[in-house]
C-alpha positions, 0 to 999 in steps of 0.5 A, a space after each residue: 528593432 536594433 535586436 533584429 539587425 544584430 541577429 541578422 549580422 550574426 546570421 550572415 557571418 555564420 553563413 560566410 564562415 560556413 562557405 569558407 569552411 566548405 571550400 576556401 578560394 585562393 589566389 593562383 599565379 600561372 605562366 603563359 605559355 606553359 613551358 618546362 624550359 624558358 630561354 633568353 629571348 622568350 616572351 612569357 606572361 604571368 596571370 593572377 587567377 583564383 581557384 576555384 574560378 571567381 569573378 575578377 577582383 578590382 585590383 592586383 599586385 605582382 611581386 618578385 624575389 630574384 634568384 640568389 637574392 633576399 630582397 623582394 621586389 614590387 613588380 607593379 603597384 595595384 593595377 586593374 589588369 590581372 597579368 604581367 608580361 615579360 616580352 623578352 626573357 633575360 637570364 636575370 629574370 630567373 627567380 620567384 614570382 607571386 601575386 595578390 588580390 585586394 579582396 583576398 587576404 592570402 597571397 598566391 603560391 610562388 612560381 619559380 621561373 628558371 631561364 635555361 642556359 645561354 641563348 646566342 644570336 646566330 646570323 644565317 645566309 639564305 641561300 647558303 652559298 660558298 661563293 657569291 658574285 656581283 648581281 646575286 640576291 641574298 638574305 641575312 636571317 637573325 636567329 637563335 641557338 637553341 630555337 626560341 620564340 621570335 623577338 620583338 626587335 632586331 638590329 643588323 650590323 656590318 663591318 666593311 672589308 678593309 675598314 675599322 668602323 662598324 655600320 648600323 644597317 637597319 636600326 631596331 626593326 621588327 623583321 628578323 631578316 635583311 635582304 641584299 637584292 643585288 650584291 656588289 663588290 662593295 658588299 664584302 665584309 663581316 655581318 652580325 645581328 642583335 636581338 632585343 633581350 639577349 645581351 650576347 651577340 653571335 658569331 660574325 658572318 663573313 661575306 666575300 664577293 668574288 670577282 666576275 670574269 673579265 672579257 677582252 675585245 681582240 682583233 681577228 682581221 685585218 691588221 692595222 691600219 684600217 682603211 675606208 671600205 675594210 671589213 673588220 672582225 672582232 672577237 669577245 674572249 672571256 676568261 677560260 674557267 667559264 666556257 659555256 657563255 650563251 649570249 654576248 652583248 656588244 656595245 658601240 660608243 656605250 650603246 648596246 648593239 641589239 643586232 650583234 649577239 655572237 662571239 665574233 662580229 664584223 664591222 664595215 668601215 667607215 659607217 660602223 667606226 667607233 669604240 667597241 666593248 662586250 660582255 657575256 651571259 651564261 645559265 650558271 653562276 656567275 650569270 654575267 661577266 664584267 664589260 670589257 675595256 673599249 677597243 677603238 676602230 678608226 680608219 684612214 682614207 686611201 692615198 690618191 696619187 696625183 701628178 702636177 707640173 706646177 712647182 708650188 703646191 697648195 697645203 691641201 694638195 700637198 697633204 692629199 698627194 703625200 710623198 708620192 707626188 713629191 718624188 714624181 716632181 723631183 724626178 721630172 725636174 731632174 730629168 729636164 735638168 740632165 737633158 739641158 746639161 747634156 745638150 749644152 755639154 755637147 755643143 761646147 764639145 763640138 765647138 772645142 773640137 772644131 777650134 782645135 782643128 783650125 789651130 792645128 792647120 794654122 800651126 802647120 802652115 806657119 812652120 813651113 820655111 819661106 825658101 821651100 816655096 820658091 818662085 811659086 810662093 811669090 807668084 801666088 802671093 803677088 797674084 793671089 787676087 786673080 787666082 782666088 778671085 776666080 774661086 771661092 771669094 767668100 773664104 779669103 781675105 786679101 792682104 799684101 805681104 812683103 817677104 824677103 827672098 834671100 835664103 839665110 841660115 836659121 841661126 842668122 834668122 833667129 839672131 835677127 829675130 831676137 834683135 828685132 822688136 818690130 812685130 806686125 799682126 796680120 789676119 790670114 784667112 785659111 780655108 780648111 782642106 776638103 777631106 771628105 765629101 760630107 764635109 763639103 756640106 759645112 763650108 766655112 772660114 776661120 780667122 786665125 791671127 798669127 805673128 809674122 816677123 818680116 825683114 826689109 
């Protein structure tokens, strides 16, 4: 029995040896995808297989000998998978690779992987433009030169304009693009990207956001100040390098006026008073302008003239009538004062003239000599009661006067007058002479006091 078992084992050994001698199975390492040139950033997979094809072995192991080095590296321990993946090839991945199956004593032939040249990251702008305005939409694309397979991870950076600190825009993401949906002035700066597996970064992309045109609201008519009832015309003027503005937007107190879309508008006061601004839109780039600074449209009430004779005016009346009423008041009072002054002056002048005339008559009668009258004077003086009584009794006051009848020389009279201290005052009523017929309408008497010097 034992002899039969021994013969069986010998038979099996001879059969296996015969099969191996007829076609030996060997381990083979293949590269997927199969390429003649590999660049940094590519993704490749090493597959441990056999020739001819056979069933999978229970265990596999992968090795590497780096380029320009003598030390062999175990890339894996014994694993059940027959493949080893390099997701992002680097320049340091150049070298020799091989694998081994646990059921075959021989190793595979060595596969030489050479990572070609330098692959650098390149950031592109889509759409490609030489000038970018606020409101545009752009996309940053992280690519390589020369072209390679897409990487697993990407990262985008920015260095803002006039700043030193770099900004991480995305962190590690699987998409190789970064979109700016609405460009703003603050988006100006330098941009670059990083691709996982490539140590070197590409050139930076400088993004400059240009200024939008600035409109100005100008006054067409009328000139200031504006009054209630005026119609004010405004114009929206935008910088001259762009003239093909198709649509204008007007704002009153920061609210868009949908009914006004032309370059010039008319405003009715007082209903449409407020702060006005404008902006423009065109078909080309830039599509929009900035919004202008505000233009204030305010009005005043028309001055209402009013006349009053009251010397005191309330604050409300004074503020409404203004300086016109003040001037009218002053003119009225000045006219009244002038009239009164002229009337008083005329009355005083008449009194003065009449008084001077009476004094002149009195002086003329006083200068006559007593001897010149003769007996007539004595008769008139002594019999004055009868003669005057028959005439105008209203104009004469009667008095007895003794007059010396002796004719003396003027020198003796003057000497005696100088020695005499006795003075008698009498009242003489002298009737004015009737010169013209019209003067008779104003008869009157004037009392004149005269100094008479009498001798015994």
